[in-house]
VOPAGU-2260 file (C-alpha; in pm, 1 decimal, decimal comma):
REM VOPAGU-2260
SITE   aa  ch    i         X         Y         Z
SITE  MET   A    0    8162,2   10552,9   11460,5
SITE  SER   A    1    8171,9   10959,4   11564,3
SITE  ILE   A    2    7979,5   11160,0   11346,4
SITE  ASP   A    3    8351,6   11267,7   11191,6
SITE  ASP   A    4    8402,6   10948,4   11109,3
SITE  ASN   A    5    8095,3   10963,2   10870,1
SITE  ALA   A    6    8124,7   11313,1   10744,9
SITE  ILE   A    7    8239,8   11279,8   10356,3
SITE  ARG   A    8    8296,9   11640,1   10258,7
SITE  PRO   A    9    8033,1   11761,6    9964,3
SITE  LEU   A   10    8200,9   11777,5    9603,6
SITE  SER   A   11    8189,5   12193,4    9440,8
SITE  ALA   A   12    7887,7   12068,0    9137,7
SITE  GLU   A   13    8136,9   12069,2    8891,8
SITE  LEU   A   14    8322,7   11739,1    9097,1
SITE  ALA   A   15    7971,8   11576,1    9175,7
SITE  LEU   A   16    7852,7   11606,3    8792,3
SITE  LYS   A   17    8167,2   11460,4    8695,4
SITE  ALA   A   18    8207,2   11182,7    8979,7
SITE  GLN   A   19    7863,0   11077,6    8869,6
SITE  GLN   A   20    7906,6   11076,0    8508,5
SITE  GLU   A   21    8301,5   10920,6    8491,9
SITE  LEU   A   22    8262,7   10681,5    8810,0
SITE  GLY   A   23    7933,6   10576,6    8864,2
SITE  GLU   A   24    7862,4   10757,1    9195,4
SITE  VAL   A   25    7501,5   10773,8    9327,6
SITE  PRO   A   26    7490,1   10951,5    9613,0
SITE  ASP   A   27    7218,7   10827,7    9754,0
SITE  ARG   A   28    7433,5   10486,0    9786,3
SITE  VAL   A   29    7717,5   10577,8    9922,9
SITE  PRO   A   30    7682,1   10545,4   10294,5
SITE  LYS   A   31    7531,9   10180,3   10115,5
SITE  ASP   A   32    7892,7   10126,8    9984,7
SITE  ILE   A   33    8010,4   10265,9   10313,6
SITE  GLU   A   34    7879,2   10028,4   10564,6
SITE  ALA   A   35    7952,9    9747,2   10287,0
SITE  LEU   A   36    8306,8    9838,0   10284,4
SITE  ARG   A   37    8319,4    9852,6   10677,7
SITE  SER   A   38    8116,3    9563,8   10726,3
SITE  TRP   A   39    8449,6    9368,1   10506,1
SITE  ILE   A   40    8731,9    9520,3   10680,5
SITE  SER   A   41    8573,6    9397,3   10997,5
SITE  LYS   A   42    8560,7    8996,4   10877,7
SITE  GLN   A   43    8974,1    9026,7   10774,3
SITE  PRO   A   44    9137,6    8887,3   11045,0
SITE  HIS   A   45    9480,3    9030,6   10911,0
SITE  LEU   A   46    9304,8    9352,9   10800,1
SITE  MET   A   47    9377,0    9677,3   11036,1
SITE  ALA   A   48    9227,8   10013,1   10822,5
SITE  ARG   A   49    9107,4   10317,8   10897,2
SITE  GLN   A   50    8736,6   10319,8   10796,8
SITE  ASP   A   51    8651,3   10667,8   10810,5
SITE  ALA   A   52    8367,0   10775,0   10583,9
SITE  GLN   A   53    8620,3   11049,8   10402,5
SITE  PHE   A   54    8858,2   10772,4   10391,8
SITE  LEU   A   55    8692,0   10494,9   10179,2
SITE  VAL   A   56    8495,5   10705,3    9958,5
SITE  ALA   A   57    8852,6   10809,3    9828,8
SITE  PHE   A   58    8910,3   10404,7    9710,4
SITE  LEU   A   59    8545,1   10418,4    9610,0
SITE  ARG   A   60    8618,6   10611,9    9349,0
SITE  GLY   A   61    8952,7   10544,8    9289,6
SITE  CYS   A   62    8802,3   10219,1    9200,5
SITE  LYS   A   63    8495,3   10369,4    8983,8
SITE  TYR   A   64    8295,2   10212,8    9313,6
SITE  SER   A   65    8297,4    9877,4    9186,7
SITE  LEU   A   66    8310,2    9692,7    9571,8
SITE  GLU   A   67    8521,8    9398,9    9483,4
SITE  LYS   A   68    8798,8    9644,4    9328,2
SITE  THR   A   69    8821,6    9888,5    9625,0
SITE  LYS   A   70    8872,4    9564,5    9846,1
SITE  LEU   A   71    9130,7    9482,6    9697,3
SITE  LYS   A   72    9333,7    9775,3    9657,8
SITE  LEU   A   73    9253,2    9847,5   10037,1
SITE  ASP   A   74    9378,1    9558,2   10075,6
SITE  ASN   A   75    9726,1    9594,6    9876,0
SITE  PHE   A   76    9696,2    9943,7   10040,6
SITE  TYR   A   77    9843,4    9825,7   10408,0
SITE  ALA   A   78    9984,7    9562,5   10275,6
SITE  MET   A   79   10215,9    9765,5   10066,4
SITE  ARG   A   80   10358,2    9919,5   10472,7
SITE  GLY   A   81   10527,7    9562,5   10500,2
SITE  ALA   A   82   10611,6    9484,4   10146,6
SITE  VAL   A   83   10788,6    9818,3   10124,9
SITE  PRO   A   84   10980,2    9858,4   10448,8
SITE  GLU   A   85   11185,5   10150,3   10309,3
SITE  LEU   A   86   10915,0   10352,3   10159,8
SITE  TYR   A   87   10668,9   10324,7   10504,1
SITE  LYS   A   88   10892,9   10235,6   10792,6
SITE  ASN   A   89   10939,7   10554,6   11096,1
SITE  ARG   A   90   10718,0   10727,2   10853,0
SITE  ILE   A   91   10668,6   11011,1   11112,0
SITE  VAL   A   92   10653,6   11364,9   11074,4
SITE  GLY   A   93   11042,1   11417,6   11134,8
SITE  GLU   A   94   11287,3   11709,7   11088,2
SITE  LYS   A   95   11426,6   11464,3   10766,4
SITE  GLN   A   96   11081,6   11437,4   10634,3
SITE  LEU   A   97   11023,8   11850,8   10656,0
SITE  SER   A   98   11351,9   11904,0   10485,8
SITE  ILE   A   99   11266,0   11717,0   10191,5
SITE  LEU   A  100   10923,9   11891,9   10168,2
SITE  LYS   A  101   11148,9   12230,3   10185,7
SITE  THR   A  102   11416,6   12087,0    9887,6
SITE  ALA   A  103   11115,9   12191,1    9706,0
SITE  CYS   A  104   11124,9   11832,6    9517,5
SITE  LEU   A  105   10759,9   11772,7    9559,0
SITE  LEU   A  106   10480,7   12016,0    9437,1
SITE  ARG   A  107   10120,8   12000,0    9441,0
SITE  LEU   A  108    9995,7   12314,2    9297,8
SITE  PRO   A  109    9670,1   12456,1    9456,6
SITE  GLN   A  110    9458,9   12527,1    9077,2
SITE  PRO   A  111    9395,9   12181,7    8921,5
SITE  LEU   A  112    9408,5   12227,5    8522,3
SITE  GLN   A  113    9031,5   12269,6    8513,2
SITE  VAL   A  114    8797,5   12368,8    8791,5
SITE  ASP   A  115    8697,1   11941,7    8742,2
SITE  GLY   A  116    9024,0   11849,0    8616,0
SITE  PRO   A  117    9303,8   11691,6    8810,9
SITE  ARG   A  118    9593,5   11794,2    9037,0
SITE  ILE   A  119    9832,5   11914,4    8834,0
SITE  HIS   A  120   10154,0   11750,6    9050,1
SITE  VAL   A  121   10551,4   11900,0    8964,6
SITE  SER   A  122   10809,1   11692,4    9051,2
SITE  ARG   A  123   11188,8   11847,6    9073,3
SITE  TYR   A  124   11438,6   11537,8    9155,3
SITE  ALA   A  125   11746,1   11775,0    9117,5
SITE  GLN   A  126   11660,9   12008,8    9429,8
SITE  TYR   A  127   11729,0   11732,4    9666,2
SITE  ASP   A  128   12085,4   11619,8    9780,5
SITE  SER   A  129   12154,9   11280,4    9640,7
SITE  ASN   A  130   12433,7   11251,8    9870,4
SITE  LYS   A  131   12236,6   11400,2   10147,8
SITE  TYR   A  132   11919,6   11145,5   10101,2
SITE  SER   A  133   11767,4   10835,5    9920,1
SITE  ILE   A  134   11523,2   10839,3    9623,9
SITE  ALA   A  135   11308,8   10595,7    9875,1
SITE  GLU   A  136   11340,8   10961,0   10160,6
SITE  VAL   A  137   11203,5   11117,6    9894,6
SITE  MET   A  138   10906,3   10853,4    9789,9
SITE  GLN   A  139   10853,0   10833,8   10106,7
SITE  VAL   A  140   10706,0   11217,7   10162,7
SITE  ASN   A  141   10579,6   11221,9    9814,3
SITE  THR   A  142   10376,4   10898,1    9963,7
SITE  MET   A  143   10255,4   11134,2   10287,7
SITE  LEU   A  144   10130,5   11427,2   10025,2
SITE  GLY   A  145    9955,0   11127,0    9902,2
SITE  GLU   A  146    9774,4   11065,4   10217,1
SITE  ILE   A  147    9711,9   11407,8   10248,0
SITE  GLN   A  148    9528,0   11405,1    9904,3
SITE  ILE   A  149    9319,3   11089,7    9999,7
SITE  ARG   A  150    9166,8   11346,6   10249,2
SITE  GLU   A  151    9141,9   11685,4   10107,7
SITE  ASP   A  152    9178,5   11735,3    9743,5
SITE  ASP   A  153    8872,2   11621,9    9562,4
SITE  ASN   A  154    8993,8   11706,2    9244,7
SITE  ALA   A  155    9279,8   11443,9    9278,5
SITE  MET   A  156    9030,6   11197,3    9371,2
SITE  VAL   A  157    8740,1   11212,0    9146,6
SITE  SER   A  158    9024,6   11374,7    8877,2
SITE  GLY   A  159    9331,8   11149,9    8898,9
SITE  PHE   A  160    9688,6   11376,4    8857,5
SITE  VAL   A  161    9893,8   11568,2    8561,2
SITE  GLU   A  162   10239,6   11490,7    8674,6
SITE  ILE   A  163   10551,7   11663,8    8536,3
SITE  ILE   A  164   10879,9   11606,4    8589,4
SITE  ASP   A  165   11168,2   11822,8    8566,5
SITE  MET   A  166   11494,1   11688,5    8501,7
SITE  LYS   A  167   11671,0   12000,7    8495,4
SITE  GLY   A  168   11996,6   11967,8    8714,3
SITE  VAL   A  169   11906,8   11592,1    8761,7
SITE  THR   A  170   12275,6   11422,4    8862,8
SITE  ALA   A  171   12448,0   11092,6    8763,2
SITE  GLY   A  172   12368,6   11047,0    9142,5
SITE  HIS   A  173   11981,4   11121,7    9107,6
SITE  MET   A  174   11968,9   10849,7    8829,3
SITE  PHE   A  175   12186,4   10571,0    8991,0
SITE  GLN   A  176   11931,4   10601,1    9293,9
SITE  PHE   A  177   11668,4   10498,0    9117,1
SITE  ASP   A  178   11766,5   10108,6    9045,5
SITE  VAL   A  179   11480,5    9879,3    8887,8
SITE  VAL   A  180   11386,7    9715,5    9212,3
SITE  LEU   A  181   11266,5   10024,1    9314,5
SITE  ILE   A  182   11065,2   10130,2    9016,7
SITE  LYS   A  183   10924,5    9874,1    8969,5
SITE  LYS   A  184   10795,3    9837,3    9366,8
SITE  LEU   A  185   10680,3   10237,7    9267,6
SITE  ALA   A  186   10511,1   10144,8    8941,6
SITE  VAL   A  187   10316,3    9820,2    9162,3
SITE  LEU   A  188   10277,2   10052,8    9434,1
SITE  GLY   A  189   10061,2   10306,9    9181,0
SITE  ASP   A  190    9892,8   10056,7    9016,5
SITE  LYS   A  191    9788,9    9817,9    9306,3
SITE  ALA   A  192    9736,9   10030,9    9589,4
SITE  LEU   A  193    9683,7   10402,7    9528,4
SITE  PRO   A  194    9331,5   10511,3    9464,9
SITE  TYR   A  195    9384,9   10836,9    9288,9
SITE  ARG   A  196    9460,7   10801,1    8868,7
SITE  PRO   A  197    9766,1   10916,2    8697,2
SITE  LYS   A  198    9608,4   11091,4    8391,5
SITE  GLY   A  199    9990,0   11189,3    8264,2
SITE  PHE   A  200   10318,0   11160,8    8335,3
SITE  HIS   A  201   10536,8   11529,2    8158,7
SITE  PHE   A  202   10881,5   11494,3    8151,3
SITE  ILE   A  203   11054,7   11788,4    8064,4
SITE  ASN   A  204   11423,8   11905,0    8086,2
SITE  ALA   A  205   11554,9   11524,0    8012,5
SITE  PRO   A  206   11889,4   11417,1    7977,2
SITE  SER   A  207   12049,8   11170,3    7817,7
SITE  THR   A  208   12111,6   10968,9    8094,0
SITE  ALA   A  209   11722,2   10956,0    8247,4
SITE  GLU   A  210   11614,1   10794,0    7880,0
SITE  THR   A  211   11621,1   10460,5    8031,3
SITE  ALA   A  212   11535,8   10423,4    8359,9
SITE  MET   A  213   11225,1   10602,3    8138,6
SITE  SER   A  214   11250,7   10264,2    7923,0
SITE  ILE   A  215   11282,3   10070,1    8204,4
SITE  ALA   A  216   10948,6   10284,6    8358,0
SITE  LYS   A  217   10741,0   10241,6    8020,7
SITE  SER   A  218   10789,2    9879,2    7995,2
SITE  LEU   A  219   10552,2    9777,8    8277,7
SITE  MET   A  220   10274,8    9886,9    8140,9
SITE  SER   A  221    9993,8    9840,1    7946,5
SITE  ASP   A  222    9985,5   10068,3    7636,6
SITE  LYS   A  223    9723,3   10240,3    7775,5
SITE  ILE   A  224    9984,3   10384,6    8055,6
SITE  ARG   A  225   10205,4   10364,4    7832,8
SITE  LYS   A  226   10034,7   10671,3    7619,9
SITE  ARG   A  227   10037,4   10852,1    7886,8
SITE  PHE   A  228   10428,6   10903,0    7943,6
SITE  HIS   A  229   10530,3   11190,6    7711,6
SITE  ILE   A  230   10903,6   11343,4    7726,7
SITE  HIS   A  231   10912,1   11683,0    7549,6
SITE  SER   A  232   11179,3   11826,1    7422,6
SITE  LYS   A  233   11044,7   12142,4    7418,5
SITE  LEU   A  234   10798,7   12342,6    7693,2
SITE  ASP   A  235   10569,6   12436,8    7386,4
SITE  THR   A  236   10463,3   12101,0    7372,1
SITE  LEU   A  237   10402,2   12021,6    7727,7
SITE  TYR   A  238   10148,5   12332,0    7630,8
SITE  GLN   A  239    9950,2   12141,8    7464,2
SITE  TYR   A  240    9837,7   11916,6    7813,0
SITE  VAL   A  241    9911,4   12151,8    8048,0
SITE  PRO   A  242    9885,6   12544,5    7954,5
SITE  LYS   A  243   10128,1   12796,7    8021,0
SITE  GLU   A  244    9906,5   12963,6    8250,3
SITE  CYS   A  245    9841,9   12693,8    8496,6
SITE  LEU   A  246   10239,8   12652,6    8565,0
SITE  PRO   A  247   10390,5   12769,3    8883,0
SITE  VAL   A  248   10528,8   13181,3    8831,3
SITE  GLU   A  249   10896,6   13044,0    8804,4
SITE  TYR   A  250   10781,2   12842,7    8554,5
SITE  GLY   A  251   10559,4   13147,9    8343,4
SITE  GLY   A  252   10275,6   13044,9    8461,8
SITE  THR   A  253    9995,5   13186,1    8755,2
SITE  ASN   A  254    9961,2   12907,2    8969,4
SITE  GLY   A  255   10126,9   12990,9    9261,8
SITE  THR   A  256   10499,5   13065,9    9324,2
SITE  ILE   A  257   10719,8   12792,4    9461,8
SITE  GLN   A  258   10794,8   12885,7    9755,7
SITE  ASN   A  259   10454,0   12968,6    9880,8
SITE  VAL   A  260   10345,7   12551,8    9759,0
SITE  VAL   A  261   10660,0   12489,0    9965,3
SITE  ASP   A  262   10483,4   12665,0   10290,4
SITE  THR   A  263   10145,2   12502,4   10227,0
SITE  TRP   A  264   10215,3   12223,2   10275,7
SITE  THR   A  265   10509,9   12214,7   10524,6
SITE  GLN   A  266   10230,7   12365,7   10735,9
SITE  LYS   A  267    9923,6   12081,1   10635,3
SITE  LEU   A  268   10276,6   11807,3   10691,8
SITE  ILE   A  269   10290,6   11911,7   11003,1
SITE  ASN   A  270    9926,4   11941,9   11093,8
SITE  TYR   A  271    9948,2   11550,0   11006,3
SITE  THR   A  272   10188,5   11491,0   11279,5
SITE  ASP   A  273    9965,6   11298,1   11482,8
SITE  PHE   A  274    9787,7   11119,2   11186,5
SITE  PHE   A  275   10134,2   10929,3   11083,1
SITE  GLU   A  276   10198,7   10886,7   11449,5
SITE  GLN   A  277    9866,1   10660,0   11460,3
SITE  ASP   A  278    9895,6   10552,0   11124,0
SITE  ALA   A  279   10180,3   10316,0   11255,3
SITE  GLN   A  280    9901,4   10053,9   11395,3
SITE  TYR   A  281    9746,1   10002,1   11045,0
SITE  GLY   A  282    9842,2    9731,6   10832,2
SITE  THR   A  283    9836,2    9351,3   10764,0
SITE  ASN   A  284    9956,4    9087,0   10939,0
SITE  GLU   A  285   10018,2    8842,8   10678,0
SITE  LYS   A  286   10032,7    8563,1   10903,9
SITE  LEU   A  287    9641,6    8621,5   10941,6
SITE  ARG   A  288    9572,3    8626,8   10630,9
SITE  ARG   A  289    9350,8    8391,1   10440,6
SITE  GLY   A  290    9487,7    8233,7   10122,8
SITE  GLU   A  291    9867,8    8338,1   10046,8
SITE  PRO   A  292   10044,9    8622,9   10171,1
SITE  ILE   A  293   10085,3    8941,6    9989,0
SITE  ASN   A  294   10438,0    9046,1   10096,8
SITE  SER   A  295   10717,5    9152,2    9859,9
SITE  GLU   A  296   10766,0    8826,8    9710,0
SITE  THR   A  297   10411,0    8738,8    9564,3
SITE  LEU   A  298   10397,8    9149,9    9424,2
SITE  PHE   A  299   10698,5    9168,4    9265,8
SITE  GLY   A  300   10815,5    8825,3    9201,2
SITE  ILE   A  301   11071,8    8695,3    9335,8
SITE  GLN   A  302   11320,8    8764,5    9090,6
SITE  GLY   A  303   11125,4    9118,5    9093,7
SITE  SER   A  304   10922,6    8994,2    8712,9
SITE  PHE   A  305   10564,3    9048,3    8745,5
SITE  ARG   A  306   10298,1    9147,3    8512,0
SITE  LYS   A  307   10232,3    9460,5    8313,1
SITE  LEU   A  308   10045,5    9754,7    8473,3
SITE  ASP   A  309    9702,7    9844,9    8398,5
SITE  ILE   A  310    9580,3   10137,6    8513,8
SITE  ASP   A  311    9237,1   10294,4    8427,0
């Protein structure tokens, strides 16, 4: 391991306190936990995983320092690449991925909800052309932004994220792309394989045609996560959860302009070109797994059915 592989970015004082109080982080014990994970990975013949400390500590934080939960989530994180190929096949920083990002349909705002609070995401699915791109292609870019956050966004890894889904302008073409199977796959991906924790989903400007998709998504969730889904008929009720000033300028706030966010994240994605090219070497070889393989059938069931989801 190189020095960089063992480096972990220091948390701010506020986030360090939160990580200790809410996640059970013990700074002096973190290196030992990292080595325990590396040792475990080295003994898994089916698993090809990144092992740098910054990556692994994100999963430890996302699993509140339960080593067994962290191992399972790491395993699922890489198994998903074979189980959900529509999101991970040809996942490179190419013209298509950059063009999707430049539509401004996926935003990560510069300032979190509070100094030690969650990151704010704004998803604007009407912004992409449903005749040109599929929702799976958009979600592929979403996974790429998420992996950059795993490496760079301490607020998201310690405090999670709040997502605002602006449905204004969403067409029947967009809604048709949200098929039941894809919704299930995205739900399992978020629950079983990603280290960052959702703190709330807030739908604004939602047309009646969107209610069916939302009811399907909510039916797959535990009561705990279902309570984090909110549909706002007026922005005033959104402000109870996300104050107006935390929104982009175009929404009446002071948290950056949409174009600035797009420009920042376009450059970030370009900077990760080599990272995603190298990333294709990582994953799982289910033929080498001891025990039952993890694939689309075992994750989603032959009929796509599975237990309700429970996210901490």
